C-alpha positions, 0 to 999 in steps of 0.5 A, spaced: 559 134 288 555 136 294 548 134 295 543 139 294 539 140 301 532 140 301 528 147 302 522 147 307 518 148 301 520 141 298 520 137 305 513 133 306 509 135 312 503 130 315 496 132 317 491 128 322 485 127 318 481 127 324 482 134 327 487 137 322 493 137 326 500 138 322 507 136 324 513 136 320 514 128 321 510 122 321 507 119 327 503 113 329 498 117 333 496 124 333 498 127 340 492 132 339 486 128 338 489 121 340 487 117 334 491 112 331 493 111 324 490 118 322 497 122 320 498 122 313 503 126 308 499 132 305 505 136 302 510 141 304 512 143 311 507 148 314 510 155 313 512 159 319 507 165 320 507 171 324 501 176 325 501 183 326 497 187 331 490 189 327 484 193 328 479 190 333 472 189 332 469 191 338 472 194 344 474 190 350 469 191 356 469 189 364 465 183 364 459 186 368 458 191 363 457 185 357 449 185 355 447 178 356 440 179 353 443 177 346 444 170 349 437 169 352 434 162 349 428 162 345 423 156 345 423 151 339 416 149 341 418 142 343 419 142 350 423 135 350 428 138 346 428 145 350 429 141 356 436 138 353 438 145 350 437 148 357 431 152 355 431 153 348 436 155 342 440 161 343 441 166 338 447 165 334 448 158 337 450 152 332 447 145 334 449 138 331 444 133 332 447 126 330 444 119 330 444 113 326 440 112 319 432 112 320 432 114 327 428 120 326 433 126 326 430 129 319 423 128 322 424 131 329 428 137 326 422 138 321 417 139 326 422 143 330 423 148 324 415 148 323 414 150 331 419 155 331 417 159 325 412 165 327 411 172 324 417 175 327 422 169 326 423 165 319 425 158 319 430 156 313 430 148 312 435 146 307 435 139 305 442 136 301 440 129 302 432 129 299 428 133 294 424 138 296 418 134 294 420 129 299 421 133 305 414 136 303 411 129 303 414 128 310 411 135 312 404 133 310 404 127 314 407 130 320 403 137 319 409 141 319 406 146 314 407 154 316 407 160 312 414 162 315 417 155 314 422 156 307 424 150 304 430 149 299 434 143 296 441 145 295 448 141 296 452 147 294 455 152 300 455 158 296 447 157 294 446 156 302 449 162 303 445 166 298 439 163 301 441 166 308 441 173 304 434 172 301 430 169 307 434 172 313 432 166 317 432 166 325 433 159 325 437 155 319 436 147 319 441 143 315 440 136 313 446 134 313 453 137 314 456 131 311 453 132 304 454 140 303 460 142 299 464 148 297 466 149 290 473 152 292 475 146 296 478 140 293 475 133 296 469 130 296 463 132 301 464 129 308 471 129 307 475 133 313 477 139 308 470 140 306 466 139 313 471 144 316 470 149 311 462 148 311 461 148 318 466 154 319 462 158 314 455 156 317 458 158 324 461 165 322 454 166 318 450 164 325 454 169 329 454 175 325 447 174 324 445 172 330 441 166 327 441 159 331 443 153 326 441 146 327 446 141 323 444 134 322 450 129 322 452 122 320 455 117 325 459 111 324 458 104 325 461 105 332 456 110 334 461 116 333 460 122 329 462 121 322 467 126 319 473 130 323 473 130 330 474 138 329 466 138 328 465 137 335 469 142 337 467 148 333 459 147 334 456 150 341 452 144 342 452 136 340 446 132 341 446 125 340 439 122 338 438 114 340 433 109 339 432 102 337 429 102 330 424 097 332 422 100 338 418 107 339 422 110 344 427 115 342 432 119 347 436 125 345 442 126 350 446 132 351 454 130 349 456 138 349 453 144 351 456 151 352 449 154 354 447 149 359 448 142 363 449 135 359 445 131 364 438 132 361 435 127 357 429 128 352 424 122 351 420 122 344 415 117 341 416 116 334 409 113 330 406 114 323 404 121 324 411 124 326 414 124 333 412 127 339 415 129 346 414 124 352 413 128 358 412 121 362 415 116 358 415 111 364 408 108 361 412 105 355 417 101 359 411 098 364 406 092 363 401 093 368 397 086 370 392 085 374 395 078 376 403 078 378 407 074 373 413 070 376 420 073 373 418 080 373 421 086 377 421 093 377 426 098 378 427 106 377 433 108 372 436 115 372 437 117 365 441 124 366 437 127 371 430 124 369 428 118 373 424 112 369 421 106 371 423 100 367 421 093 368 426 087 368 423 080 365 427 073 366 425 066 364 428 060 365 427 053 362 430 046 362 436 046 357 436 041 351 444 042 350 450 041 355 452 049 355 445 052 357 444 059 353 444 066 356 440 071 352 439 078 354 436 084 351 436 091 353 441 089 359 449 088 359 450 080 359 456 081 364 452 084 369 446 078 368 452 073 369 454 076 375 447 076 378 447 069 376 453 067 380 451 071 386 445 068 386 448 061 386 453 062 391 450 067 396 443 066 395 444 058 395 439 058 388 443 052 384 438 051 380 440 056 375 446 053 373 443 048 368 437 052 365 437 056 359 436 063 362 433 069 358 432 076 360 430 082 357 427 089 358 420 092 356 419 098 351 426 098 348 429 101 354 437 099 355 439 099 363 446 099 364 447 103 370 449 098 376 442 101 380 438 095 376 442 089 379 437 088 385 431 088 380 435 083 375 437 079 381 430 078 384 427 077 377 432 071 376 430 068 383 423 069 381 423 066 375 427 060 378 422 059 383 416 060 378 413 065 384 411 072 383 414 078 387 409 082 390 405 087 386 407 094 386 414 093 388 420 096 385 427 094 387 433 099 387 440 098 388 447 095 386 449 088 388 456 086 389 460 080 388 460 078 396 452 079 396 452 086 399 447 091 396 450 098 395 447 105 395 446 108 389 445 115 387 439 119 387 435 114 391 430 119 393 429 122 386 427 114 384 423 113 390 419 119 389 418 117 381 415 110 383 411 113 389 408 118 383 406 112 379 402 108 384 408 104 387 407 102 394 413 098 396 420 099 395 427 095 396 433 100 397 440 099 400 441 102 407 440 109 409 436 111 403 434 118 406 428 121 406 422 117 403 415 119 400 410 119 405 405 113 405 410 108 401 413 102 405 421 102 404 424 096 406 432 097 407 436 090 405 443 089 406 445 083 402 441 078 397 439 074 403 435 080 406 432 081 399 430 074 397 426 074 403 420 078 399 419 071 395 415 066 399 419 062 403 416 056 399 420 058 393 426 059 397 426 052 399 424 049 393 429 052 388 435 048 391 431 042 392 429 042 385 436 041 383 438 036 388 432 032 385 435 032 378 442 030 381 
């Protein structure tokens, strides 16, 4: 008897749990989102469907006749967030704000919800993680009380949509999208099907009503947005909220923005009374002293288009163990190790090899760009010789393994920021372009030129100290 052939309905099919891509056979890697191990069996093979032509909702127009006034951004009332969004919230736009627990997402959006509300624009804040009374206590603390700010605690999608019909807000804040579920979809809140259904329903409601929507998203241990990658593709804007919970500084970065650039950064300060924008955050990263201290050097880093003056500190002490310690905070360990090797080989400072070395930044800022190499190297050299660098000096430049100082982007913008804050002397790579008037700019081609800013006594004593130990 011939074996019965399985119909297409009986054959299993497979779906990616990250992006929802489906296939008739199992694959180890999803070809759509490039994720490994996410393709799982979920049921029958996808049926082949055809869609007939239907009635159009709006007629197609020449692009020059499309009214662009409906896409005009409205300010959120928080200038630093407007900077990242590209001017404010566009009606109908859906923004996803993701960050680690406790970084201040709910505090920031509650402040935005209160400041964006006025007589002509209502705001609806829906919390799915806290009770309404808990949110009210936070609102009292940060003074986010407004007559046109409405608050609801719901975890059901249908209830959220009912609140939209009743309140008719211009801005919806949902905290968070991973904790709201639809009763018509199987699965726990936060799963692929639930997140896709909740996000899709809210996006449709936003576009139909011309209502801006702010969604709070969770992140994984690796810092990626939790849930399916499909969520990032559905929304219009993706913002990343970063910051060390032990520091006051918070940064909002644009990861995706259909209405503006993604190279802007908003700076905020988190304190007991709430969160406030920092138009000039460089003061958090500097330690102004009357007397120069060895082992410190200032640099100017670029966060997006924004120049920020930051301080690098280094400390060297005699090691009590055979393998000296190398500890960093706010700096990349690999870059610091490279600067130590360059100083020893190209700068002839051999005393660093047998000492414990600690390097850090001030104020919780993280320096990852190569433009901070020169400042790191000078701070280490200053600490090794126990001789301070000249006051009001900033160092900008990438250092190569051959000891050369390479050019970096935005030198003129960095120098302008340093000059605005009162710094009078700068070390930069060759050919820096136009420099601010009244500022002394020294061009350095290699580490030998850069180390000349240290007193000659220190450059001679560092190798002698190592020779005496031998």
